[in-house]
C-alpha positions in Angstrom: 6.0 9.9 6.8 2.6 9.5 5.4 2.4 9.1 1.6 -0.6 11.4 1.6 1.6 14.2 2.9 4.0 14.0 -0.1 3.5 15.8 -3.4 4.5 14.9 -7.0 3.9 11.7 -8.8 0.8 9.5 -8.2 0.6 7.6 -4.9 1.1 4.2 -6.5 4.4 5.4 -8.0 5.6 6.7 -4.7 4.6 3.6 -2.8 6.3 1.4 -5.3 9.5 3.5 -5.2 9.5 3.4 -1.4 8.9 -0.4 -1.3 11.7 -0.9 -3.8 14.0 1.1 -1.5 12.9 -0.9 1.5 11.5 2.2 3.2 8.0 1.0 4.0 7.4 -0.9 7.2 3.7 -0.3 7.5 0.8 0.0 5.1 -2.7 1.3 5.8 -5.2 0.6 3.1 -8.6 2.4 3.2 -11.2 0.3 1.4 -14.5 2.0 0.6 -17.7 0.1 0.1 -17.9 1.3 -3.5 -15.6 2.1 -6.4 -16.0 4.9 -8.9 -14.3 5.5 -12.2 -12.2 3.1 -14.3 -8.6 1.9 -14.5 -6.4 -0.9 -15.6 -3.6 -3.0 -14.2 -1.2 0.0 -14.5 -3.2 1.8 -11.9 -2.9 -0.8 -9.2 -0.4 -1.0 -6.4 0.9 -4.4 -7.7 3.9 -4.1 -10.0 7.2 -5.9 -10.5 9.6 -5.1 -7.7 11.2 -6.6 -4.6 9.2 -9.1 -2.6 8.0 -7.6 0.6 5.6 -9.4 2.9 3.3 -7.8 5.4 1.1 -9.2 8.3 -2.4 -7.8 8.9 -2.1 -6.2 12.4 -5.3 -4.2 12.7 -8.6 -3.5 11.1 -10.9 -0.6 11.7 -14.5 -0.3 10.4 -15.8 3.2 10.1 -19.5 4.2 10.3 -19.3 5.2 6.7 -18.6 1.6 5.7 -14.9 2.3 5.0 -12.6 -0.4 6.3 -9.0 0.5 7.3 -6.6 -2.4 7.0 -3.2 -1.9 8.8 -0.3 -4.1 7.8 3.3 -4.3 9.2 6.2 -5.5 7.2 7.6 -8.9 8.3 11.1 -8.2 9.5 13.9 -9.6 7.4 11.8 -10.1 4.3 12.7 -7.4 1.8 14.5 -7.8 -1.5 14.5 -10.5 -4.1 12.2 -10.6 -7.2 8.7 -11.9 -7.4 
C-alpha cells in the first residue's frame, strides 16, 4: 500500500506508525532539487522508535531534477530502540 494513497494524519505520522509496527519493507524518497517553506525537527521522518535498517536498492533521476531513492528493509532487523 502506498502511503500517498492513505488519508488522515500527516505522512510522517503514518510512516512512523507503520515503521513501529514493522509494516514497512520498502521506502521511496522523492528528493526535489529545491526546498520551499519552513519546518523543524518535529516535521522530519526521524523520530524515536524501533531501529529499522534499509539498503539503497535503486535510484532514478527525473528530467525535472527530482531524484527517487528506493530502499528495501534489511531482513531480520526490526525492533529494538535507537
